[in-house]
C-alpha positions in Angstrom: 48.3 -32.5 -34.5 45.2 -31.3 -32.2 44.7 -27.6 -32.0 45.5 -25.9 -28.8 42.8 -24.5 -26.7 42.9 -21.9 -24.5 42.7 -22.5 -21.2 39.2 -21.2 -19.3 39.2 -21.3 -15.5 35.0 -21.1 -14.5 33.9 -20.2 -10.9 31.3 -22.5 -10.5 28.5 -20.5 -7.9 27.0 -22.4 -4.9 24.0 -22.6 -4.0 23.1 -22.1 -7.6 19.8 -22.6 -9.7 16.2 -24.4 -8.0 15.1 -23.1 -5.1 12.8 -25.1 -2.9 9.7 -23.4 -3.9 10.6 -23.5 -8.0 11.3 -27.3 -7.4 7.9 -27.2 -5.6 6.1 -25.6 -8.1 7.2 -27.7 -11.0 6.5 -30.9 -8.9 3.0 -29.9 -8.3 2.7 -29.5 -12.6 3.9 -32.8 -13.4 1.9 -34.7 -10.0 -1.1 -33.1 -11.6 -0.7 -34.3 -14.9 0.3 -38.0 -13.6 -2.8 -37.8 -10.9 -5.1 -36.1 -13.6 -3.9 -36.6 -17.2 -3.3 -33.8 -19.6 -4.5 -30.7 -19.7 -3.9 -29.3 -16.7 -4.1 -25.4 -16.8 -1.8 -23.2 -15.0 -2.2 -19.4 -14.5 0.9 -17.4 -15.8 4.4 -19.0 -16.2 4.6 -21.3 -13.3 8.1 -19.8 -12.4 9.9 -17.7 -15.2 12.2 -19.3 -17.4 10.8 -20.5 -20.7 13.1 -23.8 -21.0 10.9 -25.0 -17.9 7.5 -23.7 -19.4 8.2 -25.4 -22.8 9.1 -28.9 -21.0 5.6 -28.8 -18.7 3.9 -28.2 -22.4 5.3 -30.7 -24.1 3.8 -33.1 -21.0 0.5 -31.7 -21.4 0.7 -28.5 -19.7 -1.5 -25.3 -21.1 -0.1 -22.1 -20.1 -3.0 -19.1 -19.5 -2.9 -15.6 -18.0 -6.4 -15.4 -17.1 -9.1 -17.8 -15.5 -11.3 -17.2 -18.4 -8.8 -19.1 -20.5 -9.8 -22.0 -18.3 -12.4 -24.9 -19.2 -14.6 -26.7 -17.0 -13.5 -29.9 -15.8 -9.8 -29.3 -15.6 -7.6 -28.4 -12.8 -5.9 -25.1 -12.2 -2.6 -24.2 -10.8 -1.9 -20.8 -9.7 2.3 -20.2 -10.1 4.9 -20.0 -7.4 4.9 -16.1 -7.6 1.4 -16.0 -5.6 -2.2 -14.2 -7.0 -4.0 -11.5 -5.8 -6.9 -13.1 -3.6 -9.7 -12.4 -6.6 -8.3 -15.3 -8.6 -9.0 -18.5 -6.1 -12.5 -16.6 -5.4 -13.0 -16.5 -9.0 -12.0 -20.2 -9.2 -13.9 -21.2 -6.3 -17.4 -19.3 -7.8 -16.9 -21.3 -11.0 -16.0 -24.5 -9.8 -12.9 -25.6 -10.6 -10.1 -27.6 -9.1 -7.2 -25.2 -8.2 -3.7 -26.2 -7.0 -2.0 -23.3 -5.4 1.5 -23.8 -6.1 2.4 -20.1 -4.7 6.1 -20.4 -2.6 5.4 -21.0 0.9 8.1 -18.0 1.3 5.8 -15.5 -0.7 2.7 -16.7 0.8 4.5 -15.8 4.7 4.5 -12.5 3.2 0.9 -12.3 2.1 0.5 -13.6 5.8 2.5 -11.0 7.1 0.2 -8.4 5.0 -3.1 -9.6 6.2 -1.8 -9.3 10.1 -0.5 -5.6 9.6 -3.9 -4.8 8.1 -5.7 -6.2 10.6 -3.8 -4.3 13.1 -4.7 -0.6 11.1 -1.1 -0.2 9.9 -0.7 1.0 6.3 1.2 -1.5 4.3 4.8 -0.4 2.2 5.7 -3.1 0.1 9.3 -2.9 -1.3 9.3 -4.4 -5.1 9.4 -4.1 -8.5 6.2 -2.5 -10.1 4.3 -5.0 -12.5 6.1 -8.4 -11.1 3.8 -11.4 -10.7 4.7 -11.5 -7.3 4.2 -7.7 -6.3 0.6 -8.2 -7.8 -0.2 -10.7 -5.6 0.8 -9.2 -2.9 -0.7 -6.2 -3.1 -3.7 -8.3 -4.3 -4.3 -10.1 -0.5 -5.6 -6.1 0.9 -8.1 -3.9 -0.5 -7.3 -1.2 -2.4 -5.6 1.4 -1.4 -4.0 -0.9 1.9 -0.4 -0.7 0.6 2.0 1.4 -1.7 5.0 0.6 -3.3 8.5 2.0 -3.1 10.4 0.7 -5.7 13.9 1.9 -4.8 15.6 4.7 -2.5 15.0 7.8 -4.6 11.0 6.6 -3.9 11.7 5.3 0.0 13.0 9.3 0.7 10.0 10.8 -1.2 6.4 8.1 -0.5 4.1 10.1 1.7 2.1 7.3 2.8 -1.8 8.2 4.2 -0.5 8.4 7.5 2.5 8.2 9.4 1.6 6.4 12.5 0.8 3.0 12.0 3.2 2.0 9.2 4.8 -1.3 8.0 6.9 -2.3 5.3 7.4 -5.5 3.9 9.3 -6.8 0.5 9.1 -9.3 -2.5 11.2 -11.9 -2.0 13.3 -11.6 -4.6 15.5 -8.3 -4.9 18.8 -7.1 -4.2 19.5 -7.2 -0.1 22.0 -4.8 -0.5 19.4 -2.2 -2.4 16.9 -3.6 0.2 18.7 -3.0 3.0 19.0 0.7 1.8 15.3 1.7 1.0 14.7 -0.2 4.9 16.8 2.5 6.3 15.7 5.7 4.5 11.9 4.5 6.0 13.2 3.8 9.2 15.0 7.4 9.2 11.9 8.7 8.1 9.7 6.8 10.1 10.9 5.6 13.1 8.4 3.4 14.5 7.6 1.6 11.1 7.4 -2.2 11.8 9.2 -4.7 9.7 9.1 -8.8 9.4 10.4 -10.5 12.3 12.3 -12.5 10.0 13.7 -10.7 6.4 11.1 -11.2 3.2 14.0 -11.7 1.2 14.0 -15.4 0.7 17.2 -17.7 1.7 17.8 -18.8 -2.0 17.6 -15.4 -3.3 20.5 -14.1 -0.1 22.7 -17.2 -1.0 22.7 -17.1 -4.7 23.6 -13.2 -4.2 26.1 -14.2 -1.3 27.9 -16.7 -3.7 28.1 -14.1 -6.5 29.8 -11.8 -4.6 32.7 -14.6 -3.9 33.2 -15.4 -7.6 32.4 -12.0 -9.1 35.5 -10.3 -8.2 37.7 -13.1 -9.7 36.0 -13.2 -13.1 36.4 -11.5 -16.3 33.2 -12.2 -17.3 29.9 -12.8 -15.0 27.1 -15.0 -17.0 24.4 -15.1 -15.2 21.6 -18.1 -16.5 18.2 -17.0 -16.0 15.2 -15.4 -17.9 14.9 -11.8 -18.5 11.5 -11.5 -16.5 13.4 -13.6 -13.9 13.6 -10.4 -11.0 16.3 -12.8 -8.8 18.1 -13.6 -12.5 18.4 -10.0 -13.0 19.3 -8.8 -9.4 22.4 -11.5 -9.8 23.5 -10.0 -13.0 23.6 -6.3 -11.1 25.0 -7.8 -8.1 28.3 -9.5 -9.9 28.8 -5.8 -11.7 28.6 -4.1 -8.1 30.8 -7.1 -6.9 33.4 -5.6 -9.0 33.0 -7.8 -12.2 33.8 -5.4 -15.4 31.1 -7.6 -17.6 28.4 -9.2 -16.3 25.7 -10.9 -19.1 21.9 -12.7 -18.5 21.4 -15.6 -21.2 18.4 -17.8 -21.1 20.2 -20.8 -23.0 24.3 -21.9 -24.2 23.2 -20.9 -27.5 23.0 -16.5 -26.6 26.9 -17.3 -25.6 27.5 -17.2 -29.7 27.5 -13.7 -29.4 29.2 -12.8 -26.8 32.9 -12.0 -27.7 35.3 -14.7 -25.1 38.6 -13.2 -26.5 40.8 -12.5 -23.4 38.3 -14.1 -20.8 40.6 -16.2 -18.9 37.7 -16.9 -15.7 33.9 -17.2 -16.0 31.9 -17.0 -13.0 29.2 -18.8 -13.4 25.4 -19.0 -11.9 21.9 -20.1 -12.5 18.7 -18.1 -11.5 16.6 -19.8 -8.8 14.6 -20.7 -11.8 17.1 -22.0 -13.6 17.7 -25.2 -14.0 21.3 -27.6 -13.4 20.8 -28.5 -17.1 21.2 -24.9 -18.6 24.1 -24.8 -16.4 25.8 -28.2 -17.6 24.6 -27.2 -21.2 26.5 -24.0 -21.3 29.6 -25.7 -19.5 30.0 -28.2 -22.3 29.7 -25.5 -24.8 32.6 -23.2 -23.7 34.8 -26.9 -23.5 34.3 -26.6 -27.2 36.6 -23.6 -27.5 38.7 -23.9 -24.2 40.3 -26.2 -21.9 38.6 -25.5 -18.9 38.5 -26.3 -15.6 35.9 -25.8 -13.3 36.3 -24.6 -9.6 32.8 -24.6 -7.7 33.2 -22.1 -5.0 30.4 -23.0 -2.4 29.0 -20.1 0.5 26.0 -22.1 2.3 24.2 -25.4 1.9 20.7 -26.0 1.4 18.4 -28.5 2.5 15.4 -27.2 2.3 11.8 -28.9 0.9 8.5 -27.7 0.5 5.5 -30.6 1.0 3.1 -30.8 -1.9 -0.4 -29.7 -1.5 -2.6 -31.6 0.6 -4.5 -33.2 -2.7 -1.0 -34.3 -4.1 0.3 -35.5 -1.3 1.0 -39.0 -1.3 
């Protein structure tokens, strides 16, 4: 007689997981390893996911935090989050062979910042202090050119050096709804403030949040696969809770679910942040199959066909 497993419905978010920028960054490291052989040095985690980082380390990538840890004669890759202008300048001064894996949508924000600065506008950057993308964006301009605003309270209180000639830009991985509230406050306080022609929050962040909004209200538990230091993954947890799911958690691997009580859970909403590979989604589903009779329903809110080219130095 076989044990009867309780039934579990998994609402699988679509889109989920890797975005085009993450895919490109990983391909840059892999292609550099093929072309030049190991080691290939990478400044900062190429993307915020330990599984991805450890997989690349096994192939010969070496991850460091600063350029002074990179020896002469080896390629160095800059992470998908982008870097301050001082970093490639230092690499050039040392004669290092550098490969820039910055997501093109982050680079777009960098160029916006430069254009506003050229028009003598002070920049308000909506983002999270200490995040590599924010550090990289602020580092595109001279000190004092950018004021960071993290939330609505700061937007209400911020006092820029001038109320004339203001512009705002945003981190690409923010909560769509939170950012809209912050922008509303800034526009109310500074009616002449300039914004981007197209929003800075990237298509992948927007789509993944929209998918979670669709499935989280139908679930007893939302599981987001991603790293604790992944901004877009953390935002998915917040979006799920705001959408009406009473329990929303972040896990890095399937094994993290072992400590999560699943008694009474009949429906799970499952998604993955933009730095998490599909293999980790499959890993979680397989773990749940060990304990439940699983039915998977994919709920897709958008199709993604974006592909970013490799840098010319690696192009075939």
